[in-house]
N, C-alpha and C positions, 0 to 999 in steps of 0.2 A: 479369377476367385475360387476357391477349392470346390469342389463336388459339396453339393448339400447335406450335411448330416442330419439324422434322426431330430425331429421338431418336439419342441416342449407341449407344443398345442396339445399333444396326446393325453400329457397330464395336468393341463389346467384344469378342467372342471374337477377332477378328483380331488386336486389337492386343495381346490378353495372348499369341497362340499368339506374334506378334516378339519379344514382349518376353523369353518363357520361351526361343525361342530362342536368345536373347541373352546369356541368364544363364548358363548354361553348357550343355556339350555334354551331360552327364551329364543336365541336367535334375533335378539333386539338391539343388546347391546353387549359389551366386553369391558371388563374392570382394568385392564391394562397389562394383565398378568401375561410374561411372554407364552407365545406359543408356538412348537415347532412340530413341523409335519415332515416326517421322510415317505416318499413317494418314488418308485424307479429310481435312478441315480441322485434325484434334487432332494436336497433340502432345504426346506422353506422355512425361516422363521422371521414372524412377526412380532414384535414388542412397542413399549414404549422406552424411550430413550433421553437420557439427560445429558443434551450438547451444550459444550462450553462454546458461548458468545459473547466474544470479550473479556469482560470481568464478570458476568454474570453465567447462568446458565438458562436453556429454554428445552422444554419437553417437546420433541420430535417421536411422530409417530412412523415406524419405519420397516422394511421388508427389506431382505439378504437370502442370498444362496450362493455358494461357491460353485464353481465350475472349474471345469478344465480348459487354459486359453493357451492354447499352443502357438497361436499367430499375433499374441501380444496387446491385439487390438485394445483401446481404452477410451473413452470419451467421458464429459463431463456434460449433462446438460441440467441447465437450472433457469428457474422462474426469474425472469427480468425486475431488477428492482433498482431505484434509482443509485444505489451502490455499484450492480454491474453493470449499468447504463454509463457511468464513470469510469470506471476500469476498462471498457470499451474503447470508450473514447480516449484511453491514456495507452491503447494499445493492446488489451488483452485478445485473444483470437474469439472470432464470432464468425462460425461458419454460419451461411445460409443455405436453406433447403428450397426456396423457390415460393415456398405459400408465406403470402405477406405477413396474414396473422399470428400465425405459428412462429415467423420470424422475429415478429415484433414480442411477442411474449414470453419465448425464451433465450438464453443467451448459451451457445453451445461450442464447447473445446474438444479437439482430440487429436490422436496422433496420426490418424488417416481420414482424410478428407471424404474421399473416394466411398470408404466403407460405411462413414457416417450417414450419407445420404442415402444409401442403401438400406441403413437399417432403419432411419425415418421416412422411404419413401411410401410406405402402407399410412393413406389417409386416414383410414381407422383408427391405426395406432395413435397418428396426430390427432384427432379428435378427441380420443380418449385423454390425451395426457392436457389437452386443452378444458377439458370438460371434469377433470378430478382435480383433488385437493393436493395432488403432486407440484412438489417444488424442487426437487433435485431426484435424478437420476444418474448413475455413473458407476463405472466401472472401477475399483480399489483393488490395487496388488495386495494390500494388506490394512489391519484396521488401526494402524498407528499404534502409539504408545501404550496405548490403555487397552487394545486389544488382540486377538490371536493375531501373530507371523503366519502366514499362508507360505505353503512349499513351492519351489519353483513349478510354474507354470499353471499354479491354480491364484485364481483370481475370483471374486466376488461383485456379484450385481447386487448395488445398493440403490434402494427409493426412500424419501422419507417426507412426509409433510410437515412443517413446522406450526404444529399443533397437535392437542390431544385427542384423537378420534376414537369414539366408542361406537357409533353406530352403523352397525353390520353392513348397511346399503353402502355407505361411504366407504368400508376400509375394503368391502368387494368393489369400489370402483379403481383403489390405490392399488388391489391386486390383480384386476385385469391390467392396467397398465404395465406392471410388472409381469405378468404371465406373459405379455405381446413382445416386452423388450427382448426377454430370455429367450422366447422362439424367433425374434429376427436374429438374435446373436446365434442361436443354432443354425440358422438357415444360411447367414453368412459365412458359416464355415468358422465362428470365431467361440462359441462353446459347442464343446462336447460332450455328448450325454454319459460322461466316463465317471463314477464315482471317486470325490475327491478326499471322501473318508473324514471329513471334517463337521465337526460340532460348533454352530456357531452362538 
């Protein structure tokens, strides 16, 4: 594993403070308007997004940040449902971390199992994931047909909850998980604190 890179943790509270300032003057609720905060090398974007789900669409609350991913590490962590359980039964990859409650709550796939276990070795981060409304966290190489295509070596950390969240305390839970994940990616040598110059 490469030597540790500068960590996102030093930006964690500053970015949350800026996001919270933009959410609503009362600090209580957010109307769903897109909020983007640039702090240091990271551009963090929070919004509500209509995501296709079969023949319909659903509104998700999402957080995104682009970063330099020089080792190509990608993972997908999604909350377990009967559909994901069926997919696992049919052979979909499901990496086990060794935490029984966590392994039961989430289905994990990745192109590097060792690095995935390192990413989720932090018990506090696993607890935050379990207790938050997070349904999906993954590294994406682009946003597909209807989103921006990223330059080579640039990926996106993406997190969403499958519902409309407007309460600041729940948004802070989501952001805490997101920041923790980005911090661990930096520590693993997968996320570099270079500015990819992307507007999400």
